[in-house]
N, C-alpha and C positions, 0 to 999 in steps of 0.2 A: 491675194494680190501676186504674182512672182514679175520680176522684173522680165525675166524674158531676154537677156541682154547677148546678142549674140559676139561684139566686140566692142572692147572699152576702146578709148575715144583715142588714143597712143596706135592702135593696130590695124587700120585699115591701108592697103598701097592700092598703087596700077595694078597689081595682079587681083584683086576683088572689084576689078570693073564685073558691072552686072549683076552684081549680088545684092539676094537683097536679104536688110541687116536690120536689127534693133539699136541703138545705140540707148542709152541713158545718162545725166550727169545735168551739170547747170549752167543757164542759160547767162551764158559769160557775159553775148552784149549781141547784137543785130544792129549792121549796115543797113539800113532802107533806100533801095535807088528809086522805088516809084509803090505805087500804090498797089503793085502785085508784080516784085521782084526784092525781095530781099537776103541778105547774106548771114546767117546764123550762126554762132561759134557755140560750141558745147563744148562745156567743160571735164573731164574728170579728175580722180585722181593720176591717172596715167598719163594725162592729156590733154589736145584738143582735136576737134572734126569740124567743118565746113559744112554745115546746111544751105541748100539753096533755092530759099521758098519765091514758087512762081507761078502761085496765085492767088487773086485776092483776097479768096475766101477766109485762105491761110493767113495770109496779113494781116487779115481784119483780128482773126483771131489770138494771134499773137500779140497785137497790138496794145492787149489791155492787161498782158504779162511783165510783173518787175521781174529786173534782174537777179540773178542769184535764188530763180525757182528754180527747182528740179522740174527736168522733163523726159521722155521718153518721146524719142523720135524711131519713126520706123521709114524705109525709103531703099531708093536702089543709087547702088554705087556708082559715078560714073566719072573720066577723065575729068582732069580740069582743064581749061583751054588757057585759062591764068596761073600757072603752077607758083609755091609759095616754097619756097628753099630752105625756107629759116624752121619749119616744122614738118617733123617726119612725115603726117599725113599729108602736104602740100602736093601731090600731085594727084588726088584724086577730091572729090566731094559727094555729098547724100542729097539727093531730090528725094524731100521726104512726101509720103502721103498719106500720113497719120502723125499728130503730134498730138501727146496728152499729158496734162501737168499734174507729175506725182508729186511735189509739195510747194505751195504756194510762198511767195518774198511778199508779204503783206506792205512791206514799206517800200514807196518811194527812190527814197533817197537809203543810202548805206550811210553809216559812219564813214568812211574810206573807201577810194578806191579800189578794189581787192587787189589787183596786179602793183601797189603802189603804196602797201598797207604801210610796207616797213619804215616811211616816209613823213606817217601818222607819229601823235604824242605816242607816248609809250604808255601811261594811262587809258589812254582809250582804244590802242592794241590789248592791253590786256583784257578790259572790262567785254571787249568782244575778243575773246584770244578765237571761239570757234567758228568767226570770218577770215581772223587773223592766218589762222590755218589755212586757209583757202589759196593761198598766193601761195604759188610752186614757188617760191623763193625762198620762203619759211616752210611749207611743208617739206622741200628737201631736206632738210636740217635736221627736221625727227625721224625721216627715210635713213639717213646716216645714220643718227646715233645706233636706230632698230640695229643695221649694220656690222656697229663695229662694235656694239655689244654682242653679238650673237658672234662673230670674228674673236672676241676675246674667249669664251664659253670652250670655242672650238681649241681652241690654242691651249689656254689650260687644261682643258680634257685631254688632250696632247701628251702633256708635259705629265700626266696621271695623278690630277688635281683632283678631288673629290667635288662637285658642287652639294651641299649640303645650307640648309636654312637654317637660322638660330630666330632664338626668339625676338618679337617686338618688342612686347609689354615684359619689363624686367624693374629690377632695383635700380635704384642710384648710384650712381657711380663718378670721381672726380677724374673727369679726361680733359680738364682744361676750358669747360664752355661752360653755361647753363643748361641744367637738365630740361624737358618739357615735363610734365608729372600730369599721372593720370589716378584722379583718385578713388578709391576701390569701394565698391558697394557695401558689400560683403565683410568688409574689415573696416568699421569708422575708423576715423582718424588717418588711415594708409593709403600712402601710394604706391602707384606704382610709375615706371620709368623710360620714358620711350629712349633707347638705346642712341649713344653718341657715335658710337662702333660696338660691335660685336667682341670689343677687346677680349673678355673674360674669356666668354663661349669658345673662344677658338682656341683660346689656349687650357680648356677643360677640354676640349674636343682633344689636343695633341697628347694629354695626359689619360685620354680614355684609351687609346691604341689609334686613332687614326692618323696617317701616314703625310698627308697630305692632303689640305683642305681651301674651299675656295668660294664664294658666291660673289654676284654683284648685288650690294650689301644695301640696305636704305638705314641713311642717320639722321640724327636729330639733333640740334642744332640750336640753341636761342640766339640766337648770335644776328650779329647787325650784318648788311649786304654788301657787298662790294662788287666792282664788277666781276672779280673771277671766283663770288663765291655767293652762291642764294643761300638767303637766310632763311629758317626752319628745318628742311630737309635735303640730302643729297643723295649720291649712289655713289660705292667705291668698290674698285675690285678688289676684294679681301681675300689676302691668302694666308697661309700659317704653312709650317713645315718643321716637321718634328727628327730628331738627330742633325740639325741643319746649324749652318752658324751666316756669319754675314756673306761670305764667299757664294753660297747655295742661295740665296735670295738674287744677288747681284744676278747670278747666271741666269735662273729664270726670266728675271724682268728686261735683262738683256736681248734675250732669245721672244719674246714676247709682242714686246712694243716697239722696237725700228720696222717689224714688218709692214703692222698694221697702220704707224704711222705716215709711212711709203706708197703703202698701198689707195687709202684714204684720203691723202692731207692735200692740204692745196699747194703744199711744197713736197716732191717727189724724191727727196732727200735724206735719209735721217739717220744718225750716228751709228755706226757699227761696234759689237763689241772690242774689247770692253770701254765703257762710258769711262770719260774722264772723273780723276777721283782727287776732291779740293775739302781739304780738314774746317773747320768751321771757322777758324782763328785765321788759318790765310782767305778764304775766304771773303771775310773784311776786310784784311787789308789791301786783299787786290783791286776787289772789288767792292766794297762800300756795304755789303748785303749778302746775306746768306741764301738767296738767290741769284746767281748773275746768269747773265744774259751772255753764251759765250758765244754768240755769233757777233761779238763785238770786240774787237780788239783791243781797246783802253784797257789799261789797268792804271791805278792812285798810286800816287807819290806821296808820303808824306815827308814834307815840305816846313815844319813848326820849328826847327831851327835856325834854318836860311830867312824864314820871314820874321824875325826877330830882330827890332830895332830899327824896321824902319820902317816908323814912327807912325803907322797905319793902326789904328787903337783896336778893334775887333782883330788882330792878329797876335796881340801882345799877351802873353801869358797861358793862350790858348792850342792847343791841336792844329796846324795846318794843311787839312788833304786837297790834293791840286790832282786835275788831270788834265791831259796836255793831245791835243791832237793837229795834225797837219791838213791839208785840202779842206779847211773851214772856212768860209771865207761871206761868214753870214753879212749881213747888215745891221745897224743898231739898232733897229729897229727890231730885225729876228735877234739880237742877241739878249735885248733888253727881255724879248717876251719867252725865250729861253729862262733868264734868270729869274724871272718872274712864275714861270712853271714850276720849276725845279725848289722856289721857297714854296710855293702852294704846297708841292706832293710832297717834302719834308719837314717843313716846318723851319728852315734855316736857311739865314741869310746866303746868296752864293755871290763870290767879285769873279772877275775875269782880267785879262789883258792878252795882249797878242805882238808880234814881233813880226816887223813888218821890212820891205823886202830892203833893206840898208840895216836891217840886225838891228833897229834899236825898240827897245820897250813903250808899246802905243797903245792909248787903249782905256779906260776901269779902271785900275790902280796904278797903272804905268808910273804916275809922279811921285809915288812914295817908293817906287824901285830902282828909280836912277841911280841915286848912293851902291847899290848891289848888284849894279846891271849886268857885272862878268859874271859875279858868282852864281847871279838864278841863271843865265846863259850855259852855264859850266856844269854846276851841279844838277839842275836841269832837263840838261843837254838840246836846249831849244836852237833852232836853228829858223832863218827867216821863212816867213807863212803860217810858224807853228801859231797853235789860240791853245789859251790855257785858263782853265778854267778854276774857280779855289773853292772851299768851304772851310769855314776856322769854328770853335768851340772847345768844347767837352770832344773825351775824345772816339765816344759814339755816336754825338751829336754830327761830330765832322766829316764820320765818316759814311753816314747817312747822307747825306747830305752832296758829299762825292760822287757816291756811286748815283743817286739819281739822274747829275750831272752828266756822268760817266754814261751812263743810257740816251740822256737826251743828245748828249753829243754827238755819241755814235752814232746817231738815227739819223744825223745830218752833217755830220763831216763825210764827203764823198770818200769811196774806198774801207772803211772803220766798221762794214756791215755786211757779214756774209748772209742779206735775206731771204734768201729762198730752200731753207731747209732747216731742219730740224737738231739742233744740238743739246742733248742730252749730258747731266754729270752727275756724279754720287759728291753729297755736301755729305764729309762723315766728320768720325770724333767730334761729338759734341759734349758741351757738359753738361755732366749729371745734375748740377744745383745751380743758382743761382740767388742773387739777393731778389725779394718782388719787390715791387715797385711802387704798391701803395702798400702792400706790409712793413717793408724793411726786415723781412725777416727769411732766412734761408727755405727758398722751396724746389720742388723736382724745377728741372728745366723745361722738360719736355715730359715725355712720357715717365711713369711713376716706375712700372712694369719694364723699363730698360735693364739690361744686366752693365754693373757698372767694372770697367777696365782695370781690371786689376782683382777684381774679386773681391773676397772681403779685408784682405788684407791692406787692400789702398783704401776701404770707407774707416778701419781702425785707425791709421795711422797718418795718411794723408790731410790736407785742409782739402774739406768736402768743394770750396773752387778750385782747386786743381783737377777733381776725378773728372776724368771722361766716361761717357758712355760708349756702348756696342750701338750705337743711333746713329740713324742715316737720310736722309731727303734726297727724295729723286728729284731735279730740275729738269726742266726744257723751258728754252729762250726767254729766261724768267721769268719762269711760272712753276710756283711749288706743285707735283702731282700729288706728291706722296710723301711719308713721312714715315718710317717702319726702325726695326730696331730687331737685333736679339734677345730676346725676355728671359728677365729674371726670374728662372727654374726654383731655385733653391729657398726657401723656405729662412733657414739663418742667414743666407743674405739679404730676403728681402726684411726681414725683420731690423736688420743693422739699417739698411736704405734707407728704413720709415724715421730709423727711432731719429736719423739726422735730424730731419724735420718735427721733430717733438711729436711721432709717434710712438706706441710702443709696441707690443707683441698685439698686449689685446684690442687696443683700437685695429689693428691689421686684421685680427680675426675679426672684428666684429663686422670693418668696410670692406672685406673680402673675405666670407665664409667659405663659403664654394673652393676658390682658386687655393687657396693658404693651405683647405685641408685636403683637397685633390695633389698638390704641390706634394705634400705628407706621404703620399703613397708610392712613391717612385715616381717623378716624371723626367722625357725627355730634354733637353734640351732643344730649345725651339726656337726660330726665326721666323716675322714676317712680315708683311709691307700691306697696306693698302690703297694703290693708285685711286685719282679722284673720278669718275670715270666723265662728269660734267666738264672739269677741267680739261681733261683728256677731247674731248670730242669740242670744246671750245676750241682749241689748238689744231686737231685737223681740220675743223670748219674754216679756219680764219677767221675768226670773230673775236670782236671786241669784247662783248658783253655774253656772260653766260647765264642773258634770258634765251640770248637766241636759240641754243641748243635745248631745252627745257619745255617740254611741251603744256605745261600748263602751270609757268614761274609765277611765285608772289613778287609782291612788288618790294621796291623797298625799303619800306614800311614793314614787310613779312606780312603784306594783308594779299587774300585772294579777291580781287575786287569784281571777278567772275563770279563766285561763289556768295562772297557778302562775307568770307571768311578773316578773322572771325566776326563772332557774331553772339548776341549774349542767349539765354535759354532761359525757361519758363520756370520759374520756382519748385514745381513738382521733380524734374530732372536738379536741381541742384538738392535737393530734402531727400531723392537717392544715394545722395553720395555723402551725404552728411556735410554738403558745403554749405559756407553764409560769405556772401559776399559783400566786401569794406571797401567803397571807394573812396580812393583820396582825397582829401581835403581840399 
């Protein structure tokens, strides 16, 4: 059987009047006027067309068909007497002479109304994702994703990058998250790992003589879900450049991304090159986060010394960070909600006060500040109408809490957020090392393959916690799109860098044999980055949840409820790969 479709459901116009056509698509709905008159809406991937049924026989034949069945409609195009300006095909209608059922929907009731699927519970949407995707509002996000990926490929190719695919089955590597392991049938007791990123392969490509590499790379990490992170798998625009440094990477990204954001985004303005550069430590001090939303013009102020001796116990002996804004006239209820939201997000208690028209400190913790009124007004440069939010605790906790307050207050206070644009920035000069929260030991702060600033001399002479890396993050509107780095391509520097975290030369050779050996044969200096495709599309589409722009996303528990994954497998399959399952007690 062939469809013999002459046009799609978004194609017919007034110029087609009088033509005999065949359309195929889904039975969207039928408005029945009488036993011999009904208005059928046929929907396909491209749009909708109205067919007017004018015979009792055909109306009766359609009465037993459920919505979402697929149909073939053959008939003649005529001009509509009552036009619909809201759809492209609104000037015409089709008078069918033949309607054929191509695929039956056997259910009288659907899990949700197709056009309103986004209002359904997420678990139901994911279970019936094939129905959810029929909603044009949902489908269009996937179409947008396809176009953005095509544009990224085109732009990277125009910048002389060569698309090369790297292996999916590889070895386990410390990338900062849990691996997905794949047991080997032919090698009992040994496992492949799905790549958390193509990191080692792309660096080896640079040592192999390839100058510019990229791919839309699938990556696999056993992580918990967040609004901007899908569990299990994600895609990134992975790229690497030989004989390159940080400036070369920045130049490419600043040329590739803004035009795509401006072309396809809900906002039509994006930062032009060069993007603002902020050191990691300056970002924390000014914005309370290494992912600042630069659309907001507010910054943090350390008022620790000012707030000592006020008699307010949570401030005594603590770091106190404040953020102030004019133009915020929120009610007490709105303020309480902001404080509660900030505590939920940051885990830190928040406080507030405001300056009234008479220049008095009122509300919140005002009673504790009366004796220091003049100093508070002067040192914080406050004026009537200003609202101040504060967070106290250890330095890192206070900064984190105040950073959340900055974001919430900036969105609420009039005139402090430029909402209709994409603001990019680079966060640079990340620490090479940190003390691990769980281990209490020295660990790599981010990517272990980054080149330390100062090279071997810094590793030998400096306090490890003072060493910076040639590492950078790309941030847009408060969302981290990517981490990148100038790579450590020198075996001697690599061995020394790992020795500081307790791994000797033999450990490095054992964990990264291919890359280490490749670097011993003359490796070029190289650098790269890998912006997340899913997060880019989420921002461009203006969606709050990353699952809206992924065709078949997992739920928050990393489960595919449509396919039933993960699932149990039979004993023979386990025996084939030499696996025995031991369930937790």
